[in-house]
C-alpha positions in Angstrom: 3.7 11.2 -16.2 2.8 7.7 -14.6 4.9 7.1 -11.7 6.7 3.6 -11.2 5.6 1.2 -8.5 8.1 -0.6 -6.4 7.2 -4.1 -6.0 8.7 -6.3 -3.0 8.3 -9.9 -3.6 8.4 -11.4 -0.1 8.3 -15.0 -1.2 11.2 -15.7 1.4 9.7 -13.4 4.1 11.3 -9.9 4.8 13.7 -8.5 7.5 15.3 -5.1 7.9 18.9 -5.7 6.6 17.1 -7.8 3.6 15.3 -4.6 2.7 18.4 -2.4 2.7 20.3 -4.8 0.7 17.9 -5.2 -1.9 17.6 -1.4 -2.1 21.2 -1.0 -2.4 21.6 -3.5 -5.0 18.8 -1.6 -7.2 21.5 1.5 -6.9 20.4 3.4 -3.5 23.2 5.9 -2.9 26.0 4.5 -0.8 27.4 8.2 -0.2 24.1 9.4 1.4 24.3 6.1 3.7 27.8 6.9 4.7 26.8 10.5 5.6 23.8 9.2 7.7 26.0 6.8 9.7 28.9 9.6 10.2 26.1 12.1 11.4 24.9 9.5 14.2 28.5 10.3 16.0 28.5 6.7 17.4 32.4 5.6 17.1 32.6 2.1 15.6 29.2 2.1 14.2 29.4 1.3 10.6 28.1 -1.2 7.7 29.4 -3.7 5.4 27.8 -4.5 1.9 29.0 -7.5 -0.2 27.5 -10.5 -2.1 26.2 -13.6 -0.7 24.7 -16.7 -2.8 21.8 -18.3 -1.4 21.2 -21.5 -2.8 22.0 -20.5 -6.2 20.7 -17.0 -6.1 23.2 -14.2 -6.1 22.3 -11.5 -3.8 23.4 -8.2 -1.9 24.5 -8.7 1.7 24.1 -5.6 4.2 25.4 -6.2 7.7 25.5 -3.4 10.5 29.0 -3.2 12.2 28.3 -2.5 16.2 30.7 -0.4 18.3 33.2 -2.3 20.5 31.6 -3.5 23.6 28.1 -2.7 22.5 25.2 -4.4 24.2 21.5 -4.2 23.6 20.3 -1.1 25.3 16.5 -0.5 26.2 15.2 2.6 24.6 11.7 4.2 24.6 10.4 5.8 21.5 11.5 9.2 22.6 15.1 7.9 22.8 14.8 6.4 19.2 13.3 9.7 17.9 16.2 11.6 19.3 18.8 9.3 17.3 16.4 9.9 14.1 16.3 13.5 14.9 20.2 14.0 14.9 20.8 11.7 11.5 21.7 13.3 8.5 18.8 12.7 6.0 15.9 14.5 4.1 12.8 15.4 6.1 10.8 12.7 4.0 13.3 9.9 4.9 13.2 11.1 8.4 9.3 11.1 8.5 9.7 7.3 7.1 11.8 6.4 9.7 9.6 7.8 12.7 6.5 6.4 11.1 8.3 2.9 11.2 9.3 2.8 14.6 5.8 4.2 15.7 4.2 1.2 14.1 6.7 -1.0 16.2 6.0 0.7 19.3 2.1 0.7 19.0 2.4 -2.9 18.5 4.5 -3.6 21.4 2.6 -1.6 23.6 -0.5 -3.8 22.8 1.3 -6.9 23.3 2.6 -5.7 26.7 -0.3 -3.7 27.7 1.8 -0.2 28.2 1.4 3.1 26.9 3.3 3.8 23.7 5.7 6.1 25.4 6.5 3.5 28.4 7.3 0.6 25.8 11.2 -0.1 26.1 12.6 -1.7 22.8 14.9 -4.5 22.9 15.6 -6.2 19.7 14.0 -3.4 17.7 15.5 -0.9 19.8 18.9 -2.3 19.8 21.3 -0.3 17.9 21.8 -2.4 15.0 18.1 -2.4 14.5 17.8 1.1 14.6 20.6 1.5 12.0 18.8 -0.9 9.8 15.4 1.4 9.7 17.6 4.4 9.2 19.1 2.9 6.3 15.9 1.5 4.7 14.6 5.2 4.9 17.6 6.9 3.4 17.7 4.2 0.9 13.8 4.3 -0.1 14.2 8.1 0.0 16.9 8.3 -2.5 15.2 5.9 -4.8 12.2 8.1 -4.9 9.6 5.2 -3.9 6.2 7.3 -3.8 4.2 3.9 -4.6 5.2 0.6 -3.3 3.4 -2.7 -3.3 4.2 -6.1 -1.4 3.4 -9.6 -2.0 1.8 -11.8 0.8 4.6 -12.3 3.6 5.9 -15.9 3.8 6.4 -16.7 7.6 7.8 -19.8 9.2 6.8 -21.6 12.2 8.0 -22.9 15.5 9.4 -20.6 17.9 12.1 -17.8 18.0 14.0 -16.5 21.0 13.5 -12.8 22.0 14.5 -10.8 25.0 11.3 -12.0 26.9 12.1 -15.8 26.0 10.9 -18.2 23.7 8.1 -17.0 21.6 5.7 -18.5 18.9 6.3 -17.6 15.5 5.0 -15.3 14.0 6.4 -13.3 17.1 3.6 -11.2 19.2 4.6 -8.0 17.5 4.4 -9.4 14.0 0.9 -10.7 14.4 -0.2 -7.6 15.9 1.0 -5.5 13.0 -0.2 -8.0 10.5 -3.7 -7.7 12.2 -3.8 -3.7 12.2 -2.6 -3.5 8.7 -4.4 -6.1 7.1 -1.2 -7.5 5.8 -1.4 -11.3 4.4 1.0 -14.2 6.1 1.6 -17.2 4.3 2.5 -19.7 7.0 5.0 -22.4 6.0 6.7 -25.4 7.7 10.2 -23.9 7.6 11.4 -23.8 11.3 12.1 -20.2 12.4 11.2 -16.5 11.9 11.1 -15.2 8.5 9.2 -12.3 9.0 10.9 -10.0 11.6 9.2 -6.9 13.5 11.4 -4.7 11.4 10.5 -6.2 8.4 6.7 -6.1 8.6 6.9 -2.6 10.1 8.5 -1.5 6.7 5.7 -3.2 5.0 3.0 -1.2 6.7 4.9 2.0 6.8 5.5 2.0 3.1 2.9 -0.1 1.3 0.2 2.2 -0.5 -0.3 0.6 -3.8 -1.2 -2.9 -5.4 1.0 -4.4 -8.1 0.0 -3.3 -11.6 -1.5 -6.2 -13.7 0.6 -5.4 -16.7 3.9 -3.5 -16.2 7.4 -3.2 -17.7 10.3 -4.2 -15.1 13.0 -1.3 -15.3 15.2 -2.4 -12.7 15.7 -5.3 -9.7 17.4 -5.5 -6.4 17.9 -8.7 -4.4 19.0 -8.7 -0.9 20.0 -11.9 1.1 18.9 -12.8 4.7 21.3 -14.5 7.3 19.3 -17.4 8.0 19.6 -20.8 6.4 16.2 -22.5 6.1 17.1 -25.1 3.4 16.4 -23.0 0.4 16.6 -19.5 -0.9 16.5 -16.7 1.5 16.3 -13.4 -0.3 13.9 -10.5 -0.8 13.4 -9.2 -4.5 12.4 -5.7 -5.1 11.3 -4.7 -8.8 10.7 -1.3 -10.2 7.8 -1.6 -12.2 6.3 0.9 -14.8 2.7 0.3 -15.6 1.7 -0.2 -19.0 -0.4 2.9 -20.0 -2.6 1.5 -22.8 -6.2 2.2 -22.2 -8.5 -1.0 -21.5 -11.2 -1.4 -24.5 -14.1 -3.3 -23.4 -17.5 -4.3 -25.0 -20.5 -3.3 -23.0 -24.3 -2.9 -23.4 -26.4 0.0 -23.5 -30.1 -0.3 -22.7 -32.8 2.6 -23.0 -36.3 3.5 -23.0 -38.4 6.7 -22.9 -40.9 7.0 -20.1 -43.5 9.9 -19.8 -46.1 8.6 -17.2 -43.8 7.6 -14.1 -43.5 10.0 -11.0 -40.3 11.3 -10.0 -40.5 8.9 -6.8 -40.9 5.8 -9.1 -38.0 6.7 -11.2 -35.9 7.2 -8.1 -37.1 3.9 -7.0 -36.3 2.3 -10.4 -32.8 3.8 -10.3 -32.0 2.2 -6.9 -33.1 -1.2 -7.8 -31.3 -1.3 -11.2 -28.0 -0.6 -9.4 -28.9 -3.4 -7.1 -29.2 -5.6 -10.1 -25.7 -5.0 -11.5 -25.9 -2.1 -13.6 -22.8 -0.4 -14.3 -24.5 3.1 -14.4 -28.1 4.4 -14.9 -29.1 8.0 -15.5 -32.1 9.8 -16.8 -32.0 12.6 -19.9 -34.8 15.0 -20.4 -36.4 14.5 -23.7 -39.7 15.5 -25.8 -41.7 12.3 -27.1 -44.5 12.5 -29.7 -47.2 15.3 -29.2 -44.5 17.2 -27.5 -45.1 15.5 -24.3 -42.1 15.8 -22.1 -40.7 12.8 -20.8 -37.2 11.0 -19.5 -34.8 8.9 -21.4 -34.0 6.1 -18.8 -30.1 5.0 -20.1 -28.7 1.7 -18.5 -25.1 0.7 -19.2 -24.3 -3.0 -18.1 -22.4 -6.4 -18.9 -24.2 -8.6 -21.1 -24.9 -11.3 -18.5 -26.9 -8.6 -16.4 -29.4 -7.8 -19.1 -32.4 -10.3 -18.3 -32.5 -9.3 -14.8 -32.3 -5.5 -15.7 -34.9 -6.1 -18.5 -37.3 -7.2 -16.0 -36.4 -4.8 -13.3 -37.5 -2.1 -15.9 -40.8 -3.3 -16.7 -41.6 -4.0 -12.9 -40.3 -0.7 -11.7 -41.5 1.7 -14.3 -44.4 2.1 -17.0 -42.6 1.6 -20.0 -43.9 -1.1 -22.3 -40.6 -1.4 -24.5 -37.1 -1.4 -24.5 -34.2 -1.1 -27.0 -30.5 -2.3 -26.7 -27.2 -2.6 -28.4 -23.5 -3.4 -27.8 -20.9 -0.5 -27.7 -17.2 -0.5 -27.2 -15.9 1.7 -24.6 -12.4 3.0 -23.5 -11.6 3.3 -19.8 -8.8 5.2 -18.2 -6.6 2.7 -16.2 -7.7 3.0 -12.5 -6.2 2.1 -9.4 -7.1 2.7 -5.7 -4.6 4.1 -3.3 -4.0 5.9 0.1 -2.3 9.2 0.2 -0.7 10.4 3.3 -1.2 13.7 4.4 0.0 15.7 7.6 -3.3 15.5 8.7 -4.0 11.8 7.9 -4.7 9.2 5.2 -7.0 9.9 2.3 -8.3 7.2 0.0 -8.1 8.3 -3.7 -8.7 6.8 -7.3 -5.9 7.4 -9.5 -6.9 7.5 -13.3 -4.6 7.6 -16.2 -4.5 7.4 -19.8 -1.4 7.7 -21.7 0.4 10.9 -20.4 -2.6 12.1 -18.7 -3.1 11.4 -15.0 -5.8 12.5 -12.5 -6.6 11.7 -8.7 -9.8 11.8 -7.3 -10.2 11.6 -3.6 -12.9 9.4 -2.4 -15.7 11.6 -0.7 -16.2 9.7 2.3 -12.6 9.4 3.3 -12.2 13.1 2.9 -15.2 13.9 4.8 -14.0 11.5 7.8 -10.8 13.2 7.9 -12.3 16.6 7.8 -14.7 15.8 10.6 -12.0 14.5 12.7 -9.4 17.3 12.3 -11.5 20.1 12.0 -9.8 20.9 8.7 -12.2 22.2 5.8 -13.3 19.6 3.5 -11.8 21.8 0.1 -8.3 22.1 2.0 -8.0 18.4 2.6 -9.6 17.4 -1.1 -6.9 19.8 -2.7 -3.8 18.5 -0.7 -4.8 15.0 -1.7 -5.0 15.9 -5.4 -1.9 17.5 -5.4 -0.2 14.5 -3.6 
């Protein structure tokens, strides 16, 4: 069966507390969240969930409640991972939380010119931000989020105050993560930070799909931000079920019989036809008049490419005639995704038709990971198919 895509509509930006609030609004388990907070064994640490109206939009509000006398401690990545390791959560949620923090650590290491292990977290390493990311991981895991897509992130302008003083918006860590993971930022005139390091790290850790072109909305959740930008400040998450109807399209087939071109000529012709925009080119053995062995050259192409393809066939082969005709074809719905394996990431093509779904790992991606890790190609390929 097809899997839903969780689409994060970040038209007001994204932060850790907004994300948790939106996922809770979708129905993520409060019981699992309670168990996680209790397992941290930090007296006074808790959370509150309520409702907030943001310029006419009703949204869930999530707040971390800090222990009495708490201050922003400086923690490194090992300190943070020790906290994650003692939290009550599934292995999948734990891996997601660690991945999110690792993304922030690597960005901070580049900003400050320090090895990852020597980076001391300030805002992100503070206990309230740790609780935000742990809560996000628990909620995402409980909702079964396997495929997540994100809109471009709306960012503000001006400056923001942080541990090292006044910094430009987007903050340096946010800019580093956006650059490394190819995350689009839409800059606006709103004064202040709308995309936090925690928020963009969540995007980088979770994003593995694109928003489907056609889908049913099965559920929505809206989470409120805390700052007043003079308009709504919410994050909306939608659970989308892609439509499974196969796409039908009209295409053209062009073909000719060739019995006096060499194999080298035919190979060069195929290369040229692909350069000229052919969807597909192939040769089929056949027999022509007087029982001469020959090749049937068949080209599949869009109608607007026919003139240039016809010219290429006459120029690259010995044929003196072509036949062409329109056909209707049905295609499986296709999407390009990235699957995360213990050994690394692999690009795959996912194809669907009704209840039929297949995964085809991209050869070059599998080959690169096999060469990098020393794991056999077939083992990585099989793991990507099963993911």
